[in-house]
C-alpha positions in Angstrom: 183.4 -28.5 6.0 186.2 -26.1 5.1 188.7 -27.2 2.4 190.9 -24.1 2.5 194.2 -24.0 4.4 194.1 -22.2 7.7 196.7 -19.7 9.1 198.7 -22.5 10.6 198.9 -24.3 7.3 196.4 -27.1 8.1 193.7 -28.7 6.0 191.6 -30.2 8.7 193.9 -32.5 10.6 196.7 -32.4 8.0 199.5 -30.0 7.0 201.5 -27.7 9.1 205.3 -27.2 9.1 207.1 -29.9 11.0 210.7 -28.8 10.3 214.1 -28.8 12.0 215.2 -25.6 13.6 217.8 -25.1 10.8 214.9 -24.8 8.3 212.8 -22.4 10.3 214.3 -19.2 8.8 213.8 -20.5 5.2 210.2 -21.6 5.6 209.2 -18.6 7.7 210.7 -16.2 5.2 208.6 -17.8 2.5 205.4 -17.9 4.7 205.7 -14.2 5.5 206.1 -13.2 1.8 204.3 -15.5 -0.5 200.8 -14.2 -0.4 201.8 -10.6 -0.4 204.0 -11.1 -3.5 201.6 -13.4 -5.3 198.6 -11.1 -4.9 200.5 -8.0 -6.1 199.5 -6.4 -9.3 202.9 -6.6 -11.0 203.3 -10.3 -10.1 199.8 -11.2 -11.4 200.4 -9.4 -14.7 203.8 -11.1 -15.3 202.5 -14.5 -14.3 199.4 -14.3 -16.5 201.5 -13.0 -19.4 204.0 -15.9 -19.2 201.2 -18.4 -18.9 199.7 -17.1 -22.1 202.7 -16.3 -24.2 205.3 -18.8 -22.9 203.3 -21.8 -21.6 200.6 -21.6 -24.2 197.5 -21.3 -22.0 194.6 -21.7 -21.9 194.9 -25.4 -22.6 192.0 -26.9 -24.6 189.1 -28.8 -22.9 188.8 -31.5 -25.6 185.6 -33.6 -26.1 186.8 -37.1 -26.5 184.2 -38.5 -28.9 185.3 -42.1 -29.3 186.2 -42.5 -25.6 182.8 -41.0 -24.7 181.0 -43.5 -27.0 182.9 -46.4 -25.4 181.8 -45.4 -21.8 178.4 -44.0 -22.8 179.0 -40.7 -21.2 180.4 -37.3 -22.1 184.2 -37.3 -21.5 186.3 -34.1 -21.7 190.1 -34.1 -21.5 191.8 -31.1 -19.9 194.9 -31.0 -22.2 197.7 -30.1 -19.8 199.9 -32.3 -22.0 199.9 -29.4 -24.5 201.7 -27.0 -22.2 205.2 -26.0 -22.9 207.5 -28.8 -21.5 204.6 -31.3 -21.8 202.8 -31.3 -18.4 201.0 -29.2 -15.8 204.3 -28.7 -13.9 205.2 -25.5 -15.7 202.2 -23.7 -14.2 203.8 -24.0 -10.8 207.4 -23.4 -11.8 206.6 -20.2 -13.6 204.8 -18.9 -10.4 207.6 -20.0 -8.1 210.5 -18.6 -10.2 208.8 -15.2 -10.2 208.4 -15.5 -6.4 212.1 -16.5 -6.0 213.3 -13.5 -8.1 211.2 -11.1 -6.0 212.8 -12.6 -2.9 216.3 -12.0 -4.4 217.2 -15.7 -4.6 220.1 -16.6 -7.0 220.2 -20.4 -6.8 217.3 -22.7 -7.4 217.1 -26.3 -6.2 214.3 -28.9 -7.0 213.4 -32.5 -6.7 211.9 -34.6 -9.5 210.6 -38.1 -10.0 209.3 -38.5 -13.6 211.5 -35.6 -14.6 208.7 -33.3 -15.7 209.1 -31.0 -12.7 212.8 -31.1 -13.2 212.4 -30.1 -16.8 209.9 -27.4 -16.0 212.3 -26.0 -13.3 215.3 -26.1 -15.6 213.2 -24.4 -18.2 212.2 -21.4 -16.1 215.7 -21.1 -14.6 217.1 -20.8 -18.2 214.4 -18.2 -18.9 215.3 -16.2 -15.8 219.1 -16.9 -16.0 219.3 -18.5 -12.6 221.5 -21.4 -11.4 219.5 -24.7 -11.3 220.3 -27.9 -9.4 217.8 -30.8 -9.7 217.9 -33.8 -7.4 216.6 -37.0 -8.9 216.6 -40.7 -7.7 219.3 -42.8 -9.4 216.7 -45.3 -10.5 214.5 -42.5 -12.0 217.6 -41.1 -13.8 217.8 -44.4 -15.7 214.1 -44.8 -16.5 213.6 -41.2 -17.5 216.7 -40.6 -19.6 215.0 -38.3 -22.1 214.0 -35.9 -19.4 217.5 -36.0 -17.8 219.0 -35.0 -21.2 216.5 -32.1 -21.5 217.4 -30.8 -18.1 221.1 -30.9 -18.9 220.5 -29.2 -22.3 218.6 -26.5 -20.4 221.7 -25.9 -18.2 220.7 -27.6 -15.1 222.9 -29.9 -13.0 221.2 -33.2 -12.2 222.4 -34.7 -9.0 221.6 -38.4 -8.3 220.0 -39.5 -5.0 221.6 -42.8 -4.1 220.1 -43.6 -0.8 216.9 -45.6 0.1 214.8 -46.5 -2.9 216.7 -44.1 -5.1 213.5 -42.5 -6.2 211.4 -39.3 -5.6 211.3 -39.6 -1.8 215.1 -39.7 -1.6 215.5 -36.9 -4.1 213.3 -34.8 -1.9 215.5 -35.7 1.1 218.6 -34.6 -0.7 217.0 -31.3 -1.8 216.0 -30.5 1.8 219.6 -31.2 3.0 220.9 -28.8 0.4 218.4 -26.1 1.5 219.5 -26.5 5.1 223.1 -26.0 4.0 222.4 -23.0 1.8 219.7 -20.9 3.5 220.5 -17.4 2.3 220.7 -17.4 -1.5 218.8 -20.7 -2.3 215.2 -21.2 -3.2 213.7 -24.7 -3.0 211.2 -25.0 -5.8 208.9 -27.9 -4.7 207.0 -29.6 -7.4 203.9 -30.8 -5.7 201.3 -30.0 -3.0 203.7 -31.5 -0.4 206.2 -30.3 2.1 205.9 -27.8 4.9 203.4 -24.9 4.8 203.2 -22.7 2.7 204.2 -25.1 -0.1 201.0 -27.1 -0.4 198.8 -24.0 -0.5 201.2 -22.1 -2.8 201.5 -24.9 -5.4 197.7 -25.5 -5.3 197.1 -21.8 -6.0 199.5 -21.8 -9.0 197.9 -25.0 -10.4 194.3 -23.6 -9.8 194.5 -22.1 -13.3 193.5 -25.6 -14.5 190.0 -25.5 -12.8 189.7 -21.8 -13.4 189.9 -22.4 -17.2 187.6 -25.5 -16.9 184.8 -23.3 -15.5 184.6 -21.0 -18.5 185.3 -23.8 -21.0 182.5 -26.0 -19.6 180.1 -23.1 -19.6 180.8 -22.6 -23.3 180.6 -26.2 -24.2 177.8 -27.5 -21.9 176.0 -24.4 -20.7 177.1 -25.1 -17.1 180.4 -24.2 -15.5 180.8 -27.4 -13.5 181.1 -31.1 -14.4 179.5 -34.0 -12.7 182.9 -35.7 -12.1 186.5 -34.7 -12.2 189.1 -37.5 -12.4 192.8 -36.9 -11.8 195.8 -39.0 -10.8 197.5 -38.4 -7.4 201.0 -39.0 -6.2 201.8 -35.9 -4.2 198.8 -34.5 -6.0 199.5 -31.1 -7.7 197.6 -31.7 -10.9 194.6 -33.0 -9.0 194.7 -30.0 -6.6 194.6 -27.7 -9.6 191.8 -29.6 -11.2 189.7 -29.7 -8.0 190.5 -26.2 -6.7 187.6 -24.2 -7.8 185.1 -27.0 -7.1 186.1 -28.0 -3.6 183.0 -26.4 -2.1 180.7 -27.5 -4.9 179.2 -30.7 -3.6 177.5 -31.3 -7.0 180.9 -32.2 -8.4 182.4 -35.6 -7.5 186.2 -35.3 -7.1 187.9 -38.6 -8.0 191.5 -39.1 -7.2 193.4 -42.1 -8.6 196.5 -43.4 -6.9 199.0 -45.9 -8.2 198.2 -49.4 -6.9 201.4 -50.7 -8.5 201.3 -54.5 -8.5 198.4 -54.4 -6.1 197.7 -53.1 -2.6 198.0 -56.6 -1.2 201.7 -56.6 -2.3 204.6 -54.6 -1.1 204.9 -53.0 -4.5 202.3 -50.2 -4.4 202.1 -46.4 -3.9 198.4 -46.4 -2.9 198.9 -44.1 0.2 195.3 -43.6 1.2 194.5 -47.3 1.0 197.4 -48.6 3.2 198.8 -45.5 4.7 198.4 -44.0 8.2 198.8 -40.5 9.7 202.4 -39.3 10.2 204.9 -36.7 9.1 206.9 -36.7 5.9 209.0 -33.9 4.4 207.7 -31.4 6.9 204.0 -32.0 6.7 201.5 -34.1 8.7 199.6 -36.3 6.2 198.9 -39.9 5.3 201.9 -41.9 4.4 203.1 -45.5 3.9 205.0 -46.5 7.0 205.6 -49.6 9.2 204.7 -50.1 12.8 207.9 -48.3 13.9 207.2 -45.3 11.7 209.7 -46.1 9.1 208.8 -45.1 5.5 207.8 -48.0 3.3 209.3 -47.9 -0.2 206.6 -47.2 -2.8 206.3 -48.7 -6.2 204.7 -47.6 -9.4 205.5 -48.0 -13.1 205.0 -44.3 -13.2 207.9 -42.3 -11.7 205.7 -39.3 -10.9 203.4 -41.3 -8.7 206.2 -43.2 -6.9 205.8 -41.3 -3.6 205.0 -42.8 -0.2 202.8 -39.9 0.9 200.0 -37.7 -0.4 199.6 -33.9 0.0 197.7 -32.7 3.1 194.9 -31.3 1.0 194.2 -34.8 -0.4 194.6 -36.4 3.0 191.8 -34.1 4.2 189.7 -34.8 1.1 190.0 -38.5 1.8 189.4 -38.4 5.5 186.4 -36.0 5.2 184.9 -38.1 2.4 184.8 -35.1 0.0 187.1 -37.0 -2.4 186.7 -40.5 -3.8 190.0 -42.3 -3.8 190.5 -45.3 -6.0 193.6 -47.0 -7.5 194.9 -48.3 -10.8 197.6 -50.9 -11.2 200.6 -50.8 -13.5 198.9 -53.1 -15.9 195.6 -51.2 -15.9 197.4 -47.9 -16.5 199.3 -49.4 -19.5 196.1 -50.8 -21.0 194.4 -47.4 -20.5 197.3 -45.6 -22.2 197.1 -47.9 -25.3 193.3 -47.4 -25.4 193.5 -43.6 -25.4 196.2 -43.7 -28.1 194.1 -45.9 -30.4 190.8 -44.1 -29.8 191.8 -40.5 -29.7 195.4 -40.3 -31.1 196.8 -39.0 -27.9 199.7 -40.7 -26.1 199.4 -39.9 -22.3 202.0 -39.9 -19.7 201.9 -43.0 -17.5 200.8 -40.8 -14.6 197.7 -39.6 -16.5 197.1 -43.1 -17.7 196.2 -44.1 -14.1 193.4 -41.5 -14.2 192.2 -42.9 -17.5 192.2 -46.5 -16.1 189.6 -45.4 -13.5 187.0 -45.2 -16.3 186.6 -49.0 -16.0 185.8 -48.7 -12.3 183.2 -46.0 -12.2 179.5 -46.1 -13.2 178.5 -43.2 -15.5 175.1 -41.9 -16.7 174.8 -41.0 -20.4 173.9 -37.4 -19.5 176.9 -36.8 -17.2 179.8 -34.5 -18.1 183.2 -36.0 -16.9 186.5 -34.1 -17.0 189.8 -36.1 -16.9 192.9 -34.0 -16.2 195.4 -35.2 -18.8 198.3 -34.0 -16.8 201.1 -34.9 -19.2 202.1 -36.4 -22.5 203.8 -39.7 -23.0 207.0 -38.8 -24.7 209.0 -39.4 -21.6 207.5 -42.9 -21.2 208.1 -44.2 -24.7 210.8 -46.6 -23.6 208.4 -48.2 -21.1 205.6 -48.4 -23.7 208.0 -49.9 -26.2 209.2 -52.6 -23.8 205.6 -53.5 -23.0 204.6 -53.7 -26.6 207.7 -55.9 -27.3 206.5 -58.3 -24.5 203.0 -58.7 -25.9 
């Protein structure tokens, strides 16, 4: 089984570029240039230098002693929460902003749910002195106020998406409309492994720094460069793609993706795409998505804004259908409980997205000798209002 994207942009049955004619020029221009630019010596030198000196990489692979004792196994946390801006998102925005500059784009647009990608995009636009417009669902603007303030402070214009569920899906729709209207000078900086080819491949390549570092860190700490299990949360799936990337062909490593069950997959309040979704096309890519019998998108729900997406990236759809990935879910309540547990055991407050991955620990059987890596994709600063509300209700 091949887990790399092919020349047409497909992972198995999923991927491609299903786009209106008005987007063809934009997407084709990117497809024809991205690999040549990314693989050039000067790009790689600048990218690696910024990851080290600006982002703060490599991020630690931390042995969580008390968490390991509780689950009677060896648990390591890949500390993406320690990156500049507080999440893995900056790895991708650094890469794409360098690409955009080399393509002579002057105006950057992006979509965001939890706000972390929006902050990371606004950050690199400030660094590179480029205009930045971030589309964000009206509901997400209210529940992620700290990140909205950070984006504005960084000089970005935050435009609300007021249609549909007023969340990530709708912010993406608005960004695509903008891109259609401004094809010449505008670069669409997508935040996850979603959208038309080459975005899923490009974002996965930029995020693969996560698993690249894991290999050398595991070698140093355990004497072996691969773990037994990797656990990561999945909405669109960029942090999981980065954590899995260098282990896709290593069948000794179990890849565990954790989706947001919301209030439960038996309810209408969920974002567990692989569990209730079917094959279809969303935002220019063939993948698994939540839709009704008429092909209309179902509105997702998750307490975590970053997992509140009705689809999943085509790589993850392929991992699910092929059986290479194990897909499980965590409910809102389970994620909150896991977040409190990590905070009390290890003194680390995780993002609600990452808390879904942590919640999976209660659903998996471990051996005492196993090495388990959890990708801690972001820190919980942005979610403090939600945490405080839940504590007040206890």
